[in-house]
N, C-alpha and C positions, 0 to 999 in steps of 0.2 A: 501644636498638632495633637490629635487624639492619642492617648497613650496606648502602649502595646497591650496591656491587660484588657482594656475596653475592646480593642479590636479582636483579641483572642476570644473574649467572652461573647462578642457579637457573632462570631463564627461557630463557637461551641460553648454554650452556656454552662456546660458541666465540666469544662476543662479545669484541671488542677495544675496551677503553674505559679512559679515565682519568677519575677523579672528583676534582675540586678541592674540598676542604672536605666538608661533610656535607649538601649542598644539591643538589637535582635540577638546579638551574641550573648547577652546576659539572661537568656530564657532558660529556665530549668523546668522541664516537664515532670510532673509528679504523678505517682500512682500509675494507673493504666491509661492515662491520657495519651492519645495518639498525637504526636507532634504535627503541627500545621506548618506548611511550607512558608518560608520567609516572604515569598512573592504574594501569597494569599493574605498574609498579615498586613503587609504594606498596602495592598489594594484595599483592604477593609478599612485601614486607618484613613486612607485618602477619601474613601466613600463617606465615612463618619464625619470627617472634618468638613467635607463639602456640605453635608446636610446641616452641620452646626453653623457654618458660615452663612448658608442660605437662610437661616432662621434668625439672623441677628436682629432684624427689624422687630420680630416678635418679642425678643428679650428687652429691647429698647422701649417698645410700646408698653410692655408690662410694668416697667419701672415708672413710666411717665403718666399712665392713667391714674386718675384719682381713685381712692379706695371705693369699694362698692357702697359703703355707708355714705361717703361724700357724693357719689353719683346719685344715689337715691334721694339724698337731701336736695341736690341740684334739681332733680326732676320735680320734687314736691314744691320747691320754692319758685323755680323758674320755668317749669314745663319741659316737655320732651324735646321741643325744637331747640331750646337753649342747650340742653344736655347733648343733643346731637352735634351742636357746634363745638362743644368742648372735646368730644370724642374725635370729631373730624380733624380738629387742630392737631391732635396727637398723631392720627393716621397720616396727615399731610407732612408732619415733621419727620416721621419714620415710615416712608412708603414701602410697600411690598414690592420687591424688585423682581 
């Protein structure tokens, strides 16, 4: 799950906080940072995790695509249609859900 600090920073990018462990009880608010309600932090964590999970296909595709240099070489030697087949194979393997 997305960590507490990322959730807090997504709610208030200027928040100054230390988190001991991975529990909401371990939050120490620093300076003049207004504490954020636990329910709001948990909701933001869930939102961020959902967004991360929904983009898993993008991370998988990024790793599977050939480098840009290799893609350009493929286009040069084999033409755009063959390059499209290479890219489509990756997109088919990791479909957008």
